C-alpha positions as CSV (number, residue, x, y, z in Angstrom):
1,M,159.6,137.1,88.2
2,I,158.9,136.4,84.4
3,A,156.2,133.9,83.2
4,D,157.1,133.2,79.8
5,A,157.6,130.4,77.0
6,K,153.6,129.5,76.7
7,L,153.5,126.1,74.8
8,N,150.3,123.9,73.8
9,G,149.5,121.9,70.9
10,S,149.0,118.2,70.3
11,I,149.5,115.2,72.6
12,S,152.7,113.9,71.2
13,T,154.1,117.5,71.6
14,G,152.8,117.7,75.3
15,I,154.6,114.2,75.9
16,A,157.8,115.6,74.3
17,V,157.6,118.5,76.8
18,A,156.9,116.6,79.7
19,K,159.7,114.6,79.1
20,Y,162.0,117.5,78.8
21,M,160.8,118.6,82.4
22,I,161.8,115.3,83.5
23,D,164.5,114.1,82.0
24,P,168.0,114.8,83.6
25,N,169.7,114.6,80.2
26,A,166.6,116.3,78.0
27,K,168.3,115.3,74.6
28,Q,165.3,116.4,72.4
29,T,164.7,116.9,69.0
30,N,161.4,118.4,69.0
31,E,161.5,122.0,67.9
32,Q,159.5,123.4,70.6
33,T,161.4,122.0,73.6
34,N,164.6,122.6,71.9
35,K,163.7,126.3,72.6
36,L,163.3,125.7,76.3
37,K,166.9,124.0,76.8
38,G,169.3,126.1,78.8
39,S,173.0,126.7,77.6
40,G,174.4,124.5,80.5
41,T,173.5,120.7,81.7
42,E,170.1,120.5,82.7
43,R,169.8,119.6,86.5
44,I,166.3,118.6,88.0
45,L,166.1,119.9,91.5
46,L,162.6,119.0,92.2
47,I,159.7,117.2,90.4
48,Q,155.9,117.8,91.8
49,T,152.5,116.8,90.4
50,E,148.9,117.8,91.5
51,A,145.8,115.4,90.9
52,S,148.0,113.3,89.3
53,P,150.0,110.2,90.2
54,A,153.4,111.0,91.5
55,I,156.6,110.6,89.1
56,L,159.0,108.0,90.6
57,M,162.5,108.3,90.3
58,N,163.3,105.0,88.8
59,T,160.3,105.4,86.1
60,P,162.0,106.5,82.8
61,P,161.1,109.8,81.9
62,E,159.3,108.7,78.6
63,I,157.2,106.2,80.2
64,A,156.4,109.0,83.2
65,A,155.4,111.5,80.4
66,K,153.1,109.4,78.5
67,K,151.4,108.4,81.9
68,F,151.1,112.3,82.9
69,M,149.7,113.2,79.4
70,N,147.2,110.1,79.5
71,T,146.0,111.5,83.0
72,V,145.5,115.1,81.5
73,V,143.4,113.4,78.3
74,N,141.3,111.2,80.5
75,W,140.6,114.1,83.1
76,N,139.2,116.7,80.2
77,N,137.4,114.0,78.6
78,N,135.9,112.7,82.1
79,H,135.1,116.5,83.2
80,R,133.4,117.6,79.4
81,P,131.1,114.5,78.9
82,G,129.3,115.3,75.6
83,R,130.7,118.7,75.2
84,P,133.4,119.9,72.8
85,K,137.1,119.0,73.6
86,P,139.6,121.8,74.1
87,K,141.6,122.9,71.1
88,S,144.8,121.8,73.5
89,H,144.6,119.1,76.3
90,W,147.7,121.2,77.8
91,E,149.3,124.4,78.6
92,H,153.1,124.9,79.3
93,R,154.7,128.0,81.2
94,V,158.0,128.7,82.6
95,I,158.5,131.0,85.7
96,S,161.8,132.5,85.9
97,F,163.4,134.1,89.1
98,H,166.1,136.8,89.0
99,P,169.6,135.9,90.2
100,D,169.4,137.8,93.1
101,D,166.2,135.8,94.3
102,K,168.1,132.4,94.1
103,Q,169.8,133.3,97.5
104,K,166.2,133.7,99.2
105,L,164.8,130.7,97.6
106,N,165.3,126.9,97.6
107,A,163.5,124.2,95.2
108,Q,160.6,124.2,97.5
109,G,160.1,127.5,97.7
110,A,160.1,128.1,93.9
111,F,157.8,125.2,93.5
112,T,155.3,126.6,96.2
113,I,155.7,129.9,94.5
114,A,154.6,128.3,91.0
115,R,151.4,126.3,92.3
116,Q,150.2,129.5,93.7
117,A,150.8,131.6,90.5
118,L,149.0,128.8,88.7
119,R,146.1,129.0,90.9
120,M,145.7,132.8,90.8
121,V,145.8,132.6,86.9
122,A,143.6,129.5,86.3
123,S,141.1,129.0,89.0
124,G,140.0,125.6,90.1
125,N,141.9,122.2,90.2
126,R,143.6,120.5,87.6
127,P,146.5,118.0,86.9
128,A,149.7,119.7,87.0
129,L,153.5,118.8,86.5
130,Y,156.0,120.9,88.1
131,A,159.9,120.8,87.3
132,V,162.3,123.1,89.0
133,H,165.4,123.4,87.2
134,G,168.7,125.2,88.4
135,D,171.0,124.9,85.1
136,T,171.1,128.3,84.7
137,D,171.9,131.6,86.5
138,H,168.3,132.0,87.3
139,L,166.1,129.6,89.0
140,H,163.4,128.5,87.0
141,V,160.0,126.1,87.4
142,H,158.3,124.3,84.4
143,L,154.6,124.2,84.7
144,L,152.7,121.6,82.4
145,Y,148.8,121.7,83.4
146,S,145.4,120.8,82.0
147,T,143.3,123.3,80.3
148,V,140.1,122.1,82.0
149,N,139.5,122.4,86.0
150,E,137.3,120.4,87.8
151,T,134.0,121.8,86.7
152,G,135.0,121.5,83.0
153,K,135.7,125.2,82.4
154,I,138.4,125.6,79.8
155,H,141.6,128.1,80.8
156,N,141.5,130.2,77.4
157,P,141.4,133.7,78.2
158,H,142.1,136.5,75.6
159,A,145.8,138.0,76.5
160,D,146.3,135.8,79.5
161,F,149.7,137.2,79.8
162,R,148.3,140.3,81.4
163,I,146.8,137.9,84.1
164,W,150.4,136.1,84.6
165,E,152.0,139.5,84.6
166,S,149.8,140.7,87.4
167,A,150.0,137.3,89.3
168,M,154.1,137.9,88.9
169,E,153.7,141.4,90.4
170,T,151.4,140.3,93.2
171,L,154.1,137.6,94.3
172,E,156.9,139.4,94.0
173,I,155.4,141.8,96.4
174,E,154.0,139.1,98.9
175,H,157.3,137.4,98.9
176,N,159.8,140.3,98.9
177,L,161.1,139.2,95.7
178,H,163.1,141.1,92.8
179,R,160.8,143.7,90.9
180,V,160.9,143.6,87.6
181,N,160.9,147.4,86.2
182,K,158.9,147.0,83.0
183,R,156.3,144.6,82.2
184,L,154.4,144.5,79.1
185,A,150.8,144.6,80.8
186,C,151.9,147.4,82.9
187,S,151.7,151.2,81.9
188,A,154.3,152.9,80.1
189,T,156.1,154.8,82.9
190,D,157.3,153.3,86.1
191,D,156.3,156.3,88.4
192,S,152.4,155.2,87.4
193,R,152.8,151.9,89.0
194,R,151.2,151.8,92.5
195,P,153.1,150.2,95.6
196,D,150.7,147.4,95.8
197,G,151.8,146.5,92.4
198,T,148.7,147.4,90.7
199,N,148.6,150.1,87.6
200,P,146.0,152.9,86.6
201,G,143.6,152.0,84.3
202,T,143.7,153.1,80.8
203,A,141.1,156.2,81.3
204,E,142.6,157.4,84.6
205,Y,146.4,157.0,83.0
206,R,145.1,159.1,79.9
207,M,143.3,161.8,81.8
208,T,146.4,162.1,84.0
209,Q,148.6,162.3,81.1
210,R,146.3,164.9,79.4
211,T,145.6,167.0,82.2
212,G,148.6,166.8,84.4
213,E,146.8,166.4,87.5
214,K,146.0,163.7,89.6
215,S,142.8,161.8,88.9
216,C,140.0,161.4,91.4
217,K,141.3,157.8,92.1
218,E,144.8,159.0,92.8
219,K,143.4,161.6,95.3
220,L,141.4,159.2,97.3
221,R,144.3,156.7,97.6
222,N,146.5,159.4,99.0
223,I,143.8,160.5,101.4
224,I,143.1,157.1,102.8
225,N,146.7,156.5,103.0
226,T,147.2,159.6,105.3
227,A,144.2,158.4,107.1
228,I,145.6,155.1,107.6
229,T,148.8,156.6,108.9
230,E,147.1,159.0,111.4
231,C,144.9,156.5,112.9
232,K,147.9,154.0,113.6
233,S,149.4,156.6,116.2
234,E,146.1,155.8,118.4
235,P,145.2,152.9,120.7
236,E,143.9,149.8,118.8
237,D,140.5,150.5,119.9
238,C,140.5,154.1,118.8
239,R,142.0,153.6,115.3
240,F,138.7,153.0,113.4
241,F,137.0,156.0,115.1
242,E,140.5,158.2,114.2
243,F,140.5,156.8,110.7
244,L,136.8,157.9,109.9
245,N,137.5,161.3,111.4
246,S,140.6,161.7,109.2
247,L,138.5,161.1,106.0
248,K,135.7,163.5,107.2
249,K,138.2,166.2,107.4
250,H,139.0,165.5,103.7
251,R,135.4,165.4,102.9
252,V,135.5,161.9,101.9
253,S,132.3,159.9,103.1
254,I,131.6,156.1,103.3
255,S,128.7,154.1,102.7
256,A,129.1,150.6,104.1
257,N,127.0,147.3,102.8
258,I,125.9,145.8,105.9
259,Q,124.4,142.4,105.5
260,S,121.5,141.5,108.1
261,T,124.0,139.0,109.9
262,G,126.0,142.4,110.7
263,R,128.7,141.4,108.3
264,I,130.4,143.9,106.4
265,A,130.4,143.0,102.8
266,G,132.1,146.0,101.1
267,I,132.3,149.7,101.2
268,R,131.9,152.8,98.9
269,L,133.5,156.2,99.1
270,H,132.0,159.2,97.9
271,Y,134.3,162.1,96.9
272,G,134.8,164.2,94.2
273,I,133.3,163.0,91.0
274,F,132.3,160.0,93.0
275,S,130.1,161.9,95.6
276,S,126.6,160.9,94.5
277,S,127.1,157.3,93.6
278,G,130.3,156.6,95.4
279,I,133.1,154.0,94.1
280,K,133.9,150.6,95.5
281,A,137.1,150.6,97.7
282,S,138.4,147.5,95.9
283,S,138.6,149.5,92.8
284,L,141.2,151.8,94.2
285,G,143.8,148.9,94.2
286,R,143.9,145.3,96.2
287,Q,145.2,147.2,99.5
288,F,142.0,149.1,99.7
289,S,139.7,146.2,99.8
290,W,137.5,146.1,102.9
291,N,139.3,142.5,103.9
292,Q,142.7,144.4,103.8
293,L,141.4,147.9,104.8
294,S,139.6,146.5,108.1
295,K,142.8,145.1,109.3
296,A,144.6,148.2,108.9
297,V,142.5,150.3,110.5
298,G,141.7,148.2,113.4
299,F,138.1,147.3,112.4
300,D,138.0,144.0,114.2
301,H,139.2,145.3,117.3
302,N,135.7,146.2,118.6
303,K,133.3,145.0,115.8
304,T,130.0,145.9,117.4
305,Y,130.9,149.3,118.1
306,N,132.7,150.1,115.0
307,T,129.9,148.8,113.2
308,G,127.8,151.4,115.0
309,L,130.2,154.2,113.9
310,L,129.8,152.8,110.2
311,Q,126.1,153.1,110.5
312,L,126.1,156.7,112.0
313,T,128.8,158.0,109.7
314,D,127.0,156.6,106.4
315,H,126.9,158.8,103.5
316,R,123.1,158.5,103.0
317,M,122.7,159.1,106.7
318,S,124.5,162.5,105.9
319,K,122.5,163.4,103.1
320,W,119.3,163.0,105.3
321,L,121.1,165.4,108.1
322,H,121.0,168.1,105.4
323,D,117.7,167.9,103.9
324,E,115.8,170.7,104.4
325,D,112.9,168.8,105.1
326,N,114.2,168.1,108.5
327,G,114.2,164.7,107.9
328,M,110.7,164.0,107.2
329,K,111.1,163.3,103.6
330,W,113.2,160.2,104.8
331,M,110.3,159.7,107.2
332,R,108.0,159.7,104.7
333,K,109.4,157.1,102.5
334,T,110.2,154.5,105.3
335,R,106.9,155.3,107.5
336,R,103.7,155.1,105.4
337,R,101.7,155.7,108.2
338,F,102.7,159.4,108.6
339,K,102.0,160.3,105.0
340,S,98.6,161.8,105.6
341,L,99.8,163.7,108.7
342,T,102.7,165.4,106.5
343,R,99.9,166.3,103.9
344,T,98.0,168.1,106.6
345,T,100.9,169.9,108.2
346,T,102.0,171.3,105.1
347,H,98.8,172.4,103.6
348,N,98.5,176.4,103.7
349,K,102.0,176.7,104.8
350,P,104.1,179.7,103.1
351,I,106.1,178.9,100.2
352,N,110.1,179.3,101.2
353,S,112.5,180.9,98.5
354,Q,113.4,177.4,97.1
355,G,109.7,176.9,96.1
356,K,108.7,174.3,98.7
357,R,106.6,174.5,101.8
358,P,108.5,173.9,105.2
359,L,107.1,171.0,107.1
360,I,107.1,173.0,110.4
361,S,108.5,176.1,111.2
362,A,111.8,176.7,113.4
363,S,109.8,178.5,116.1
364,S,107.4,175.9,116.4
365,S,110.1,173.0,116.5
366,T,112.0,174.7,119.2
367,S,109.2,175.3,121.4
368,I,107.9,171.8,121.5
369,F,111.2,169.9,121.8
370,A,114.4,172.0,123.2
371,S,117.9,171.9,121.5
372,P,120.0,169.3,122.9
373,E,123.2,170.2,124.9
374,F,126.2,168.1,124.1
375,P,129.6,167.1,125.9
376,V,132.4,169.3,124.8
377,D,134.4,166.2,123.1
378,Y,131.3,165.1,121.0
379,P,132.3,165.2,117.3
380,E,130.6,167.4,115.1
381,W,128.9,164.7,112.8
382,L,127.3,163.3,115.9
383,K,126.1,166.7,117.0
384,Q,124.4,167.0,113.6
385,Y,122.9,163.4,113.6
386,I,121.4,164.0,116.9
387,Q,120.1,167.6,116.0
388,A,118.6,166.1,112.8
389,L,116.9,163.6,115.1
390,A,115.4,166.2,117.1
391,R,114.1,168.1,114.1
392,A,112.4,164.9,112.9
393,V,110.9,164.5,116.5
394,N,109.6,168.2,116.6
395,S,108.3,167.7,113.2
396,E,106.4,164.4,114.1
397,I,105.1,165.9,117.5
398,A,104.1,169.0,115.9
399,A,102.1,166.8,113.2
400,R,100.6,164.7,116.1
401,K,99.4,168.0,117.7
402,I,97.6,169.2,114.7
403,A,96.2,165.8,114.0
404,D,94.8,165.7,117.6
405,Q,93.6,169.0,117.7
406,K,91.7,168.5,114.5
407,M,90.3,165.1,115.9
408,H,89.4,166.9,119.4
409,E,87.3,169.2,117.0
410,F,85.8,166.5,115.2
411,I,84.8,164.7,118.1
412,N,83.3,167.9,119.7
413,N,81.2,168.5,116.4
414,A,80.2,165.1,116.4
415,I,78.9,165.3,120.1
416,N,77.2,168.8,119.4
417,L,75.8,167.0,116.3
418,F,74.4,163.9,118.3
419,I,72.9,166.1,121.2
420,E,71.0,168.4,118.3
421,I,69.8,165.1,117.0
422,Q,68.9,164.0,120.5
423,L,67.0,167.1,121.3
424,L,65.4,167.3,118.0
425,G,63.9,163.8,118.7
426,I,62.9,164.9,121.9
427,R,61.3,167.8,120.5
428,N,59.5,165.6,117.9
429,L,58.5,163.0,120.3
430,T,57.2,166.0,122.7
431,K,55.1,167.4,120.2
432,R,53.4,164.0,119.1
433,H,52.7,163.6,122.5
434,F,51.2,166.9,123.0
435,N,49.2,166.7,119.8
436,K,47.5,163.1,120.9
437,T,46.8,164.3,124.3
438,H,45.2,167.6,122.7
439,K,42.9,165.6,120.5
440,I,41.8,163.1,123.4
441,H,40.7,166.1,125.5
442,K,39.0,167.5,122.4
443,N,37.1,164.5,121.5
444,I,35.9,164.1,125.3
445,N,34.4,167.6,125.4
446,N,32.5,166.9,122.3
447,T,30.9,164.2,123.7
448,N,28.3,163.4,126.2
449,T,29.6,162.7,129.7
450,T,26.5,160.4,131.1
451,P,27.2,156.8,130.0
452,N,24.8,154.8,128.4
453,F,24.7,151.6,129.8
454,D,21.9,150.2,127.3
455,R,24.4,150.0,124.8
């Protein structure tokens, strides 16, 4: 498939092009339309319109062309009120099929593919005129469409032939049509083109040519394809598990964007130069996007179970598993209430060879919480995950134990202090009472014991 013969211009030129598209005789004197005419007698196989009144067979071509162009101009004016008009109200393209495809396609099929291509290149709804011609060896479709969609956006991308070439390549694969060997928008050599029709980016292609080695992206593609092939030999409910295991063997990690609703919005792959921040799977090609990948590896067969697998094998979880702080660094970030406890446990601890104080020693950890035992069929990553949880729990228990011990000492000190205060108060009260009693007895001894009733 080839998309060429781009035309645009004045309204009168647009009318001439539309008339040529729908006129069986097509005797035009317009310079641009003469370039479109085939060598044989023009024969119109099918005429279709979108967002525009249908063209009747008994309507003269010139009148029908003027009506369609008026529809395009009115559409553009109505959808861009108060804004500048487009430089050209219309645009024209021709999509040509290989002669071998003529046996696979009829006029209706060619029209369907042309409409699909237009929607891939120029998004949105817009008035469009399609005319399928069969006067040459290769079936071809003329497209005349408005440059303004229903939102008022003008279709005028830079170097849009690359967009058309990409759409042609995609549709060739989708409809099993003849593949064009070389395209202007593709890389220089055919061997660098991928099976899904996409091509390596400029930086990736240049690096491959310079070093003579496969890029990290290409290695990732090969690993993923191998993992897909291996998992397809398993039952459907085990494919995704086997897919993750295969990636793990090649040291490829996954981090998923799991929304609050449980929907997977996409995944990132961590491998090679992308180990730290990762790379979007869709950046490797359309076939590696999550929508395509999830179908290939049977993710949808058991969503709940497979989503749990994604959470357990998350790359960020793996980083936490191998944290020398036994998971407490992660705990400090997510559970602020343990901040003071972790500070208490790390105080006066010996510094290790890395210059860090361990939160809890291995001996104290194992004495508080025994190491778990696993069934034989447990995968290694799951064992590591449970062991890391055990280490984190050990650290928390030890911290709680130390905190409880300090709290117990504090309470004992407080009780002892309170007892001392009570004893001191009792002694002071007794002393005051003794002094008062002693004073009374002294006064009695110093006075006459015989009462004076005269007073």
